[in-house]
C-alpha positions as CSV (number, residue, x, y, z in Angstrom):
1,M,-28.6,-14.4,-16.9
2,V,-26.5,-15.0,-14.3
3,L,-27.2,-11.5,-13.2
4,K,-30.9,-11.7,-13.4
5,N,-31.1,-14.8,-11.2
6,R,-29.2,-12.8,-8.6
7,I,-31.2,-9.5,-8.3
8,M,-33.8,-11.9,-8.1
9,F,-32.3,-13.8,-5.3
10,K,-31.4,-10.5,-3.5
11,K,-35.1,-9.4,-3.6
12,L,-36.6,-13.3,-2.2
13,P,-36.2,-12.3,1.6
14,R,-38.0,-8.5,0.7
15,F,-40.3,-10.7,-1.5
16,L,-41.5,-13.3,1.8
17,Q,-41.3,-10.2,4.2
18,R,-43.7,-8.4,2.3
19,L,-46.0,-11.9,2.0
20,L,-46.1,-12.6,5.5
21,R,-47.0,-9.2,6.4
22,M,-49.6,-9.3,3.6
23,L,-50.6,-12.5,5.5
24,G,-50.7,-11.0,9.3
25,M,-48.0,-13.6,9.9
26,A,-44.7,-11.2,9.8
27,P,-44.2,-9.6,12.8
28,E,-44.4,-6.4,13.9
29,P,-41.3,-3.8,14.1
30,P,-40.0,-2.8,17.0
31,N,-42.1,-0.1,19.1
32,F,-39.9,3.0,19.7
33,D,-39.8,6.3,18.0
34,G,-37.2,7.2,15.8
35,L,-36.3,4.5,13.1
36,F,-39.2,2.2,12.9
37,T,-43.0,2.8,12.0
38,L,-45.5,0.1,12.9
39,Y,-46.7,-1.5,9.0
40,G,-50.5,-0.2,9.6
41,Q,-49.4,3.5,9.3
42,R,-49.5,5.1,6.2
43,A,-46.8,8.5,6.6
44,F,-43.4,8.1,7.4
45,L,-42.3,10.5,9.9
46,T,-40.1,13.2,9.6
47,S,-38.3,15.5,12.4
48,S,-35.4,18.1,12.6
49,I,-32.3,16.5,13.6
50,E,-31.1,17.7,16.8
51,L,-34.8,17.0,18.2
52,W,-34.9,13.7,16.4
53,Y,-31.8,13.4,18.2
54,R,-32.3,14.0,21.6
55,K,-35.9,13.2,21.7
56,C,-35.7,9.6,20.1
57,I,-32.1,8.5,20.2
58,R,-29.9,9.7,22.3
59,D,-31.0,7.9,25.4
60,N,-32.8,5.0,24.0
61,P,-30.3,1.7,24.8
62,F,-32.0,-0.2,22.1
63,T,-30.9,2.1,19.4
64,L,-27.1,0.9,20.1
65,D,-28.6,-2.4,19.4
66,C,-29.8,-1.0,15.7
67,L,-26.5,-1.1,13.2
68,V,-26.3,0.5,10.0
69,I,-25.6,-1.7,7.1
70,K,-25.5,0.2,4.0
71,I,-25.2,4.0,3.7
72,S,-26.2,5.3,-0.5
73,W,-25.8,9.0,-1.8
74,Y,-28.2,9.9,-4.1
75,K,-28.2,12.8,-6.5
76,K,-31.3,14.5,-7.7
77,Q,-31.4,14.8,-11.4
78,N,-33.1,17.9,-12.3
79,G,-33.2,21.0,-10.8
80,V,-29.7,21.8,-8.6
81,E,-29.4,18.6,-7.8
82,H,-30.0,18.1,-4.6
83,E,-28.3,15.0,-2.2
84,F,-29.4,13.4,0.5
85,L,-28.3,10.5,2.3
86,R,-30.1,7.5,3.1
87,F,-28.9,4.5,5.6
88,D,-30.4,1.5,6.0
89,I,-30.3,-0.4,10.0
90,L,-31.5,-3.4,11.2
91,S,-33.3,-3.7,14.3
92,P,-31.7,-5.4,17.4
93,D,-33.6,-9.0,16.4
94,R,-32.3,-8.5,12.7
95,V,-36.0,-9.1,11.3
96,H,-36.6,-5.7,10.5
97,T,-35.1,-2.7,8.4
98,S,-35.4,1.0,8.7
99,I,-34.7,3.9,6.5
100,V,-33.6,6.5,7.5
101,I,-33.3,9.6,5.0
102,A,-30.6,12.8,6.5
103,E,-30.5,15.8,3.8
104,R,-30.0,19.5,4.7
105,G,-32.2,22.5,3.4
106,G,-32.1,26.2,3.9
107,G,-34.5,28.1,6.5
108,V,-35.4,31.8,7.4
109,R,-32.8,34.1,6.1
110,N,-30.9,35.6,8.6
111,Q,-28.9,38.6,6.4
112,S,-29.6,40.1,2.7
113,R,-27.7,43.0,1.1
114,D,-30.2,43.4,-2.1
115,P,-34.7,43.2,-1.7
116,S,-34.6,41.8,-5.1
117,D,-32.8,38.2,-3.3
118,A,-36.0,37.2,-2.5
119,T,-36.9,35.9,-5.6
120,Q,-33.5,33.6,-6.0
121,P,-34.3,30.0,-5.7
122,T,-34.1,28.9,-2.2
123,D,-34.7,25.7,-0.4
124,T,-38.4,24.6,0.1
125,I,-38.9,22.6,3.2
126,A,-42.0,20.9,5.3
127,P,-43.1,21.8,8.6
128,L,-41.0,19.5,11.1
129,H,-42.8,16.5,12.7
130,T,-44.8,15.7,9.3
131,T,-46.5,12.8,10.3
132,A,-48.5,12.7,7.2
133,G,-46.8,12.7,3.4
134,A,-43.8,13.3,2.1
135,V,-41.5,16.4,3.2
136,T,-40.6,18.2,0.3
137,P,-36.7,18.0,0.5
138,P,-34.5,21.2,-0.6
139,D,-34.6,20.8,-4.3
140,A,-33.9,24.5,-4.9
141,I,-30.5,24.4,-3.3
142,T,-28.5,27.0,-5.7
143,P,-25.2,25.5,-5.3
144,S,-22.0,28.6,-5.9
145,F,-18.4,27.7,-6.6
146,S,-15.5,29.9,-7.2
147,S,-14.1,31.1,-10.4
148,Q,-11.2,29.6,-10.0
149,D,-13.3,25.7,-9.6
150,V,-14.5,26.1,-12.9
151,A,-11.7,27.7,-14.7
152,E,-10.2,24.4,-14.4
153,D,-13.1,21.8,-14.9
154,S,-13.5,24.4,-17.6
155,T,-10.4,23.5,-19.0
156,T,-11.4,20.2,-19.1
157,N,-14.5,19.7,-20.7
158,G,-13.4,22.9,-23.3
159,R,-16.2,24.5,-22.2
160,T,-14.3,27.7,-20.0
161,N,-16.5,30.6,-21.4
162,E,-20.0,28.9,-20.8
163,K,-19.2,27.9,-17.3
164,A,-17.5,30.6,-16.6
165,R,-20.2,32.8,-16.7
166,R,-22.5,30.5,-15.0
167,S,-19.7,30.4,-12.2
168,A,-19.5,34.2,-12.4
169,H,-23.6,34.5,-11.6
170,I,-24.3,32.0,-9.6
171,S,-21.1,33.7,-7.2
172,S,-22.8,36.9,-7.3
173,T,-26.2,36.1,-6.9
174,S,-25.9,33.3,-4.1
175,S,-23.1,34.9,-1.9
176,S,-25.6,38.0,-0.8
177,F,-27.6,36.0,2.1
178,Q,-26.8,33.1,4.9
179,R,-29.7,31.1,6.0
180,S,-30.2,28.7,9.2
181,A,-30.1,25.5,8.4
182,H,-32.7,23.4,7.5
183,D,-31.4,19.6,8.6
184,L,-33.9,16.6,8.2
185,V,-34.7,13.4,9.0
186,S,-37.6,11.2,7.4
187,Y,-37.8,7.0,8.7
188,A,-39.6,4.4,8.2
189,T,-40.0,1.2,8.3
190,L,-38.9,-1.1,5.0
191,D,-41.0,-2.6,3.0
192,S,-44.5,-0.7,4.8
193,S,-46.9,1.7,3.7
194,A,-44.9,4.0,5.3
195,S,-41.9,4.0,3.6
196,A,-43.0,3.3,-0.2
197,E,-42.7,7.7,-0.6
198,L,-39.3,7.6,1.0
199,E,-38.0,4.8,-1.7
200,W,-40.3,6.5,-4.3
201,K,-37.9,10.0,-3.5
202,C,-34.8,7.4,-3.7
203,K,-35.7,5.9,-6.7
204,K,-36.5,9.2,-8.5
205,A,-33.5,10.1,-7.5
206,A,-29.9,9.0,-8.9
207,R,-27.7,6.5,-5.9
208,I,-23.7,7.5,-6.9
209,C,-22.2,5.7,-4.4
210,T,-22.8,3.0,-1.7
211,L,-21.5,2.2,1.6
212,M,-21.6,-0.9,3.0
213,F,-20.8,-2.5,6.1
214,P,-19.7,-6.3,7.4
215,E,-21.5,-7.2,10.3
216,G,-19.6,-6.2,13.4
217,V,-18.0,-2.8,11.3
218,G,-20.9,-0.5,11.0
219,P,-22.1,1.9,13.0
220,S,-25.1,1.8,15.5
221,A,-28.1,3.9,15.2
222,N,-27.5,5.7,18.3
223,E,-23.9,6.7,16.6
224,L,-25.4,7.8,13.4
225,A,-27.7,10.3,15.4
226,T,-25.0,11.3,17.5
227,L,-22.6,11.9,14.0
228,L,-25.3,13.7,12.2
229,Y,-26.0,15.6,15.2
230,V,-22.3,16.8,15.2
231,T,-22.0,17.5,11.7
232,S,-25.3,19.9,12.0
233,K,-24.5,21.4,14.9
234,H,-21.2,22.4,13.6
235,E,-22.2,24.2,10.8
236,P,-25.7,25.5,11.9
237,T,-25.7,28.0,9.1
238,Y,-27.1,27.2,5.9
239,T,-24.4,28.8,3.2
240,I,-24.4,28.4,-0.8
241,T,-21.1,29.2,-0.9
242,N,-19.8,26.4,1.1
243,T,-22.4,24.5,3.7
244,Q,-25.1,23.3,1.5
245,C,-26.5,19.9,1.3
246,Y,-23.7,18.9,-0.1
247,W,-21.2,20.0,2.6
248,F,-23.5,17.7,5.0
249,V,-23.8,15.2,2.9
250,D,-20.2,15.3,1.6
251,T,-19.1,15.3,5.6
252,V,-20.9,12.6,6.9
253,F,-20.1,10.9,4.2
254,E,-16.1,11.3,4.9
255,A,-16.9,11.2,8.5
256,L,-18.7,7.6,8.6
257,K,-15.8,5.9,6.4
258,S,-13.3,7.8,8.6
259,L,-14.8,7.0,12.3
260,F,-15.6,3.3,11.3
261,P,-12.6,1.8,8.7
262,G,-13.4,-1.7,7.3
263,A,-16.6,-0.3,4.9
264,Q,-17.0,-1.1,1.7
265,Q,-17.1,1.7,-0.8
266,D,-18.6,1.0,-4.7
267,I,-18.0,3.7,-6.4
268,A,-14.5,6.1,-5.6
269,N,-14.6,9.0,-8.4
270,H,-18.8,9.7,-8.6
271,R,-20.8,12.6,-9.2
272,G,-21.4,13.7,-5.3
273,G,-20.6,17.5,-5.2
274,T,-21.2,18.6,-8.3
275,W,-23.8,20.6,-10.1
276,N,-24.5,20.6,-14.0
277,R,-20.7,18.3,-13.6
278,V,-19.0,21.5,-12.2
279,R,-17.6,20.5,-8.8
280,I,-18.6,22.4,-6.2
281,R,-15.9,23.9,-3.4
282,T,-17.2,22.6,0.3
283,K,-16.0,23.5,3.3
284,E,-13.4,20.8,5.1
285,S,-14.8,19.8,7.9
286,V,-14.4,15.9,8.2
287,D,-11.5,16.2,10.9
288,E,-13.2,18.9,13.1
289,V,-16.6,17.1,13.2
290,C,-14.7,13.4,13.8
291,G,-13.3,15.1,16.4
292,K,-16.5,16.6,17.7
293,Y,-18.0,13.6,17.4
294,R,-15.5,11.3,19.9
295,A,-15.5,14.1,21.9
296,A,-19.4,13.4,22.0
297,R,-19.5,10.1,22.6
298,T,-16.7,10.5,25.2
299,A,-19.0,12.6,26.8
300,L,-22.1,10.2,26.1
301,A,-20.0,7.7,27.5
302,E,-18.6,9.5,30.4
303,E,-22.6,10.5,30.8
304,A,-23.2,6.7,31.0
305,Q,-20.8,6.4,33.2
306,Q,-22.1,8.4,35.7
307,K,-25.7,7.3,35.1
308,H,-24.9,4.0,35.8
309,R,-23.4,4.9,38.8
310,A,-26.0,6.7,39.8
311,E,-28.2,4.1,39.2
312,Q,-26.1,1.6,40.6
313,Q,-26.0,3.8,44.1
314,Q,-29.5,4.2,44.3
315,E,-29.8,0.8,43.0
316,E,-27.0,-0.3,46.3
317,E,-29.2,2.4,48.6
318,R,-32.3,0.3,47.7
319,Q,-30.7,-2.8,48.2
320,R,-29.9,-1.3,52.0
321,E,-33.5,-0.1,51.9
322,R,-34.5,-3.1,51.1
323,E,-32.3,-5.2,53.7
324,Q,-33.7,-2.8,56.2
325,R,-36.7,-3.6,55.2
326,Q,-36.2,-7.2,55.4
327,V,-34.1,-7.1,58.6
328,A,-37.0,-4.5,60.3
329,E,-39.6,-7.3,58.9
330,E,-37.4,-10.3,60.3
331,V,-37.4,-8.2,64.3
332,A,-41.6,-7.0,63.5
333,K,-41.7,-11.1,62.8
334,R,-39.7,-12.3,65.4
335,E,-41.6,-9.7,67.9
336,R,-44.9,-11.2,66.4
337,E,-44.1,-15.1,67.0
338,K,-43.2,-13.5,70.0
339,R,-46.5,-12.2,71.2
340,Q,-47.9,-14.9,69.5
341,V,-46.0,-17.8,71.6
342,A,-46.9,-15.4,75.0
343,E,-50.6,-15.4,73.3
344,E,-50.5,-18.7,73.1
345,Q,-49.0,-19.5,76.6
346,R,-51.9,-17.0,77.9
347,Q,-54.0,-18.6,76.4
348,A,-53.0,-22.2,77.2
349,A,-52.2,-20.4,80.8
350,E,-56.4,-19.3,80.7
351,E,-57.2,-22.8,79.7
352,Q,-55.3,-24.4,82.1
353,R,-57.0,-21.9,84.9
354,Q,-60.6,-22.5,83.2
355,A,-59.8,-26.1,83.5
356,A,-58.8,-25.8,86.9
357,E,-62.0,-23.5,87.6
358,E,-63.9,-25.9,86.2
359,Q,-62.2,-28.7,88.1
360,R,-62.5,-26.7,91.8
361,Q,-66.6,-26.1,90.4
362,A,-67.1,-29.6,89.6
363,A,-65.4,-30.4,93.1
364,E,-67.1,-28.2,94.5
365,E,-71.0,-29.6,93.1
366,W,-69.6,-32.7,93.8
367,A,-69.1,-31.8,97.9
368,R,-72.2,-30.0,97.8
369,E,-73.8,-32.7,96.3
370,M,-72.4,-35.1,98.7
371,E,-73.6,-32.9,101.8
372,E,-76.5,-32.8,100.4
373,E,-76.4,-36.2,100.0
374,R,-74.9,-37.0,103.8
375,E,-78.2,-34.4,105.1
376,R,-80.5,-36.5,103.3
377,E,-79.1,-39.4,104.7
378,R,-78.9,-37.9,108.3
379,Q,-82.3,-36.3,108.3
380,A,-83.4,-39.7,107.3
381,A,-81.3,-40.9,110.1
382,E,-82.8,-39.2,112.4
383,E,-86.1,-39.4,110.9
384,R,-85.7,-42.9,111.3
385,A,-84.4,-42.2,114.6
386,R,-87.5,-40.7,115.6
387,E,-89.8,-43.4,114.7
388,M,-88.2,-45.6,116.3
389,E,-88.3,-43.7,119.2
390,E,-91.6,-42.8,118.9
391,E,-92.3,-46.6,118.2
392,R,-90.4,-47.6,121.7
393,Q,-92.2,-44.6,123.1
394,K,-95.7,-46.5,121.6
395,E,-93.9,-50.3,123.1
396,R,-93.0,-48.8,126.1
397,Q,-96.4,-46.9,127.0
398,A,-98.1,-50.6,125.4
399,A,-95.8,-52.2,127.9
400,E,-96.7,-50.0,130.6
401,E,-100.8,-49.7,129.7
402,E,-99.8,-53.9,129.9
403,I,-98.2,-53.3,133.3
404,A,-100.6,-51.4,134.7
405,Q,-103.0,-53.5,133.8
406,L,-101.7,-56.4,134.9
407,R,-101.2,-54.9,138.0
408,R,-104.6,-53.9,138.3
409,E,-105.0,-57.4,137.9
410,L,-103.1,-58.5,139.9
411,K,-104.4,-55.9,142.4
412,A,-107.6,-57.2,142.1
413,S,-106.8,-60.4,142.1
414,R,-105.1,-59.9,145.7
415,A,-108.2,-58.5,146.5
416,R,-110.0,-61.4,145.9
417,A,-107.9,-63.3,147.4
418,T,-107.7,-61.2,150.6
419,A,-111.4,-60.8,150.3
420,Q,-111.8,-65.1,149.7
421,Q,-109.5,-65.4,153.1
422,V,-112.0,-63.0,155.3
């Protein structure tokens, strides 16, 4: 009962997340390629590890904040017991989880001594960058192992003859060809429509081991992608004898334990790297891969520093250009202000000149009016003087006529008086 309640308690957050998503209340996953798919997307995405690393993860700074919290080692129960790794990765806001499945399969055959090898079991992988439907995993891997491994394991289990014959047959048929490795990643957002097939792929297989990373211990998605890329490039050739899917899964798993100590592994002795419970010998590459990983991270750090310095130099150059532009703008502004002041002074002087001109014109108009007034007064005075002169002349003429009349009368009087005296 306690175990059942614990399982229900663990499933409760996922149930609530699904409920919120169904109601349209759940926030959308981060919108960047390589880890997360949108809730409305129905198919998960698949890519080669190299392309996934170079195009989606390597230069994406957000992947540095996406932390790996769990690594699960899965083993199929039928056929050649193909193995793959599942990584659960938190988004930067710690709200969403991405499922990333990494696996190795065989691609095109490089060489073969016997044309009949074409009938042997081979890896089957769907085309890269699939956006609809699931990728067919490399289920048909034919593992190989040396007779010494089989003899030791067979003696322990009391089945020496059967496993020795199986080992001899597979070793003789599998060592005759090599293939280019087909290393893939498939990813989708957990609890989305796109993740259903990936989760079903995991449910059909057996989870044989889990590695849990406490907070602050595990790698980021960027670091994980670097390790997967380095591992894939370390052995780019698929050989059934030692660099098959067992080698790839074991190398990545052990490298992560070595590079990020503090992880908690639930099962130490698991069935990983076995076929029909027979331990398959794989190439020991963990130390070399870890060394290449550290070198790659150092190179990335140096590249990031160089990029940061270049960006800083560009920013400083842009800052200098901005400062120069600001200085030029300030100089231009001061010039504009000077021109504006000069223009205002010119306008003020023009206004003063216009005012003086108007005053001059007004003074001239006033002077003209005064001159006209004086002219009118002079003319009026002359007219009055002329009239007065005429009046005086008339009066003088009248006086002269009156004097003349008086003289005539006086003369006449004298004449009469003379006449009377005579």
